[in-house]
N, C-alpha and C positions, 0 to 999 in steps of 0.2 A: 824686138821690143815687146814687152808685155804691159798691159794696162791694169793698174790696181785701183780699185775704188775705195776711198776712205769715207766712212759713215760717221758723221758728226752729230752727236746728240745736242740738244739745246744747252747753251752755257749761260744765257741770260733769260730772265723772265720775259716771255713774249717771243722768244726765238722759236724756230721750227727745226725739225730734223732736216739735214741737207747732206749732200754728197759732193765729193770732188774726185777727179780722176788724175792719176799720175802715171807717166810712162816709166817703166823700170828696166834696168839692164838684167835683172834676175829672171831667169827662165822658169824657175820653180817658185814655190811659196804661195800664200793665199792671194785670192783675187779680190776679196771683199773684206776689208778690215774695219771693225767697229772700234772707235776710240773710246775707251772707258775713262770717265772723268778721274783725274788723279786723286781727287778728294776721297774716292771710294777705295783706293788701293794703298796698301802698305808696301813700301819698297825698302829692302835691306840687302846689303852685301853679306853673304854668309859662306861658311865653309860647309857646304852640303855634302854629307857623307852618304854613300849608298852605292850598291853595285848597279842598280837600275835607277832610272829617273823617278819611278814611283817610290822607291825607297828613299831617294834623296829628298823628294817633296815631303814625305812623311816625317823625315828627320828634321827638315826645316820648320815645318809647322810645330813640331814638338819643341824646337829650340826657341821659337818666337811666341809660344803660347803664353808665357808670363806677361807679355805686352798686350794681350788681346782679351777682350771680354767675351767675344764669340768663341765657342769651343773649336778646337782644331778640326774636329770631325765635321764642322759646319762651314769650313772654309775651303777655298780653292787656292792652290799654290802653283805658280809657274816659275820655272827656272831658266836662266840664260845658259849658254855653254860655259864651260870652265874657262876662266881667264886669270892668269896669275895665281892659280890655286883657289880662287874664289868664284862664286856665282852670284848673279843678281836674282833675288827672290821677289816676286810680286804676289801679294796675298790679298784676296778679296772675299768677303762673306758670300757664301754660295747663294743665299737668298738675294743679295744685291746683284750678283751676276745674272741670276735667273730673271730678275725684274728688268734689268737692262736689256737682256736678250728679248724678253717678251715685248718690251716697248719698241725695240727695233723692228721686230716682225710685224707688230701692229701698224707700223708705218711703211710696210712693204719692203723692209730691208732684211736680207738673209746673209749675215756675215759668216765667213768661214775662219775668222780669227778675231780675237779681242785683245787689243794691246793698250796699255795705259798711255794716255796722251803725253804725259811728261817724258815717256821713254823715247819719243821721236825727236826730242831736242838733242843737239850735238853733244857728245861727251866732252866735258871740259878738262883742262889740266888741273893738277893738284893746286888747291888754293883759289880756284876760280869756280864760278857758278853761272850756268846758263839760265836766264830768266825770261819768261814769256807770259804775256797776259792773255788768258783765255777763260773768262769768268773769274776764277781765282787766278793767282799768279802760279804758274808752273815753274818748278825749279829743279834743275839737275846739277848735282855736284859730282865730284870724282868718286864719292863713296855711296851715293844714294840719290833719291829723288823724292819730291813731295809737292803738294799743292797747299797754298796758304793765301791769306789775304795780304794785300800789298803792305799794309802797315806793320805786318809781322816780319817782313824781310830783314830789317836791320838786326833784329835779335837772332833769327834763325840762321842767317848767313854768317853772323859774327865777323870774323876777319876775312872771309872769302870775298874776292872781287867779283861783283855782279856784272855780267855782260848781257845786255838786252838783245833778244833775238825775236824776229817775227815768227809766230807759230806756223802760219801757213807755209812760209818759205822753208822753215826748218823741216816740217813734215814732208814737204815735197822733195827736199834734198835727201832725206833719210830713205824714202821709198825709191827714188830715182837711182841712188847708189847701191840699193840692195841691203842696206844696213838693218832693215826691219827683220830680216831672216834670223838674226841673232838675238832678237828681243823676246822676253818671256811672253808666251801666248796663253792668255787666261782661259781660252776655250778648251784647252787640252783636257782638263778634268771635267768641264761642263757643269751643269746643274739641272736638277729636275723638279725642285720644289717650286711652288708658285707664290710663296710668301715673299713679299718685298721687304727690304730693310730701309730704315731711315738713312738719309744721305749723311755720310760721315765727312765732316769738314773740319778743318782747323779752326782755331778761335778767332774771333774778331774783337779787338780791344784797342783802345787809344794808347798814346805813347807811354804814359807812365805805368800802364798795365802790362806792357810787353813782357818784361823779364819775369814778373810774378806769375804769369799765365803760361810760360813756355813749357812747363812740364806736360800740360795737356795737349799742346800743339805737337809735342814730340811723340805722344802716345795716342794715336787716333782712335784706338779701341781700348778702353780702360774700364775695369770693373770698379764699382764704387768702393768695394771693400779694400781695394789697393790704395785708396786715397789718403789714408792716415799719414803715411810717409810723404806723400805728395803735398799734403797741406803744409807740413813743416818746411818743405822745400819752397813752396809758394811764399811763405813768410820770409824765409831766408833771402830769396831773390828780391822780394820787395825791399828788404833792408839794403841790399846791394844797390838797387835803383836810388834809394834815398841817399845813400852815401855819395853817389856820383852827383846827385842833384843838389845836395847840401854839403859841399866840401868844407864849409866853415863850422859845421855842427860838431861839437865835441863828443856828443853821445847820440846814438840813434836808438831811442827807447821804443817809440811807437812810430815806425816809418810813415805810415799813412797819415797820421795826425800831423807829424812834423812837415810832411810835404804840403799839406793843406795850409798850415800856419805860415809857411814860407811864401805863400801867395803864388804858387806856380799856376800858370795859365790853364792847366788841365785838371782843375779841381773836380770837375764832374767825372773825369776818367778815374781819378783817385778814389772817389766815392764808389764808383762802379767796381773798382778793383776790390775794395773792402767787401762789397756785397757779393762779388764773385767768390771770394775766399769763404764767405759765410755759406754760400751754396755748396761749395766743394766740401766744407766741413760737414754740412748736413747730409750730403750724399755718402760721405765716408761712414756715416752711422747707419746706412741702409744697405747691407750686403744683399747681393742678388740683383742690384740695379746696374744696368749697363749704360754708360754715357755715350751718346752718338755725336752730340754737338753742344758746345757752350759758346755763347756769344754775348756781346755787350754793345748796345746801340747808342750809348750816351745817357739813356734814361733807365733802361731795364736790363737785367741779366736774364738770359733765356737759356734753359738747359733742355735738350731733347734727350730723353732717356727711354730705355726699354725695361720693362719689369714684368715678371710672371703674374704678379698679383699686386694691385695698387695699394693693398694694405701694408706692403713692405715699405712704402714711402712715409709711413707715419713718423719714424724717428727724424726724418728730414723735415717734415712739416713742423714738428715740435721745436726743432732747432731754429728754423726760420722765424717762427712765431716768437720764440724767446729772444731773438735778436732784434725784435721790433720792426721786422720787414713784412711786406704784404706778398702773399703767394697766390697765384692763379694757376690752376691745373686745367689743361685741355687734353683729354684723352683722344687718341686716334683710333683707327679701325683695328680691332683685335686680330692678332695673328696667333698661330699655334704656340702656346707657352710664352707669348710675348704681347704686352700691351704698350704701344708707343704713347708716351705722354710728353706734352710740352709744358714745362714749368717756367713761369714768368715771375720774377722777383723784382719788386720795386720798393722804394721807400714808402713807409706807411703814410697815408694822407693826414 
């Protein structure tokens, strides 16, 4: 038997780095595995073509490029072995991987493999989903995997039957049985830059905002210039929510207003949805801005973006002001060709 050490980054505020050890039947493979937060990783099932793994990774990044704001050249792609003609691709921003590795080393951990935490969940049957709480909810379906906040599960799982599993037990079983040897290892391409990336996480929204914000949950890395079509889908999905919530309404003209007039108990969430759509519309007018995170806490809509120059945010500022909302900008530490900015939008006082 061989001992494998799992390295767990903090998943809640106040948590510390920790490790756990598992005995495995596999005689080969990594001895120290760093668990990458699923919120940092894009997972897709792809038909990765190429005579070599390097060619297949390059082809996969090119195939997924339209869904990413980060250029393919700045991403790391890892692939599983071929199964049924398809491969599982895990993609992470190189700067995010580098930052994760640096943090691990700073805490005296030296991993020889990096695997997305959601990948350790057992593979479900078609129509099912394995769900585990680890900071975010980790979800693995028959066709992919992702991390999201619990409130988004009903939307993102749609008709899939969720099966709750304990993460620690699932991870231990995966390693013990040697299944980790077939999982994409993000350390294969490595990273050398020292710049860190903002944490990419799915959206947080209350019930009536679920469907209207799903487009951004499905695309964890999205360029603001791609949002024109996304905005139309946001409104179309908001209308779908309204039709389900207002079955007796003959016409849905303004879904957000009609939801409020119907006295639904989630009026604040509905108002937040409207503000979120306004933020998305504003960002759609600002090409060159990459969205890393969009959330709603019941009072404010917060967008974490990266931009080469803050002057590019001016069209978004103008749109927010014209909508009668209040905007607060909080720049972060500048990185090469990128300035992270936290945008907080609230109702005007």
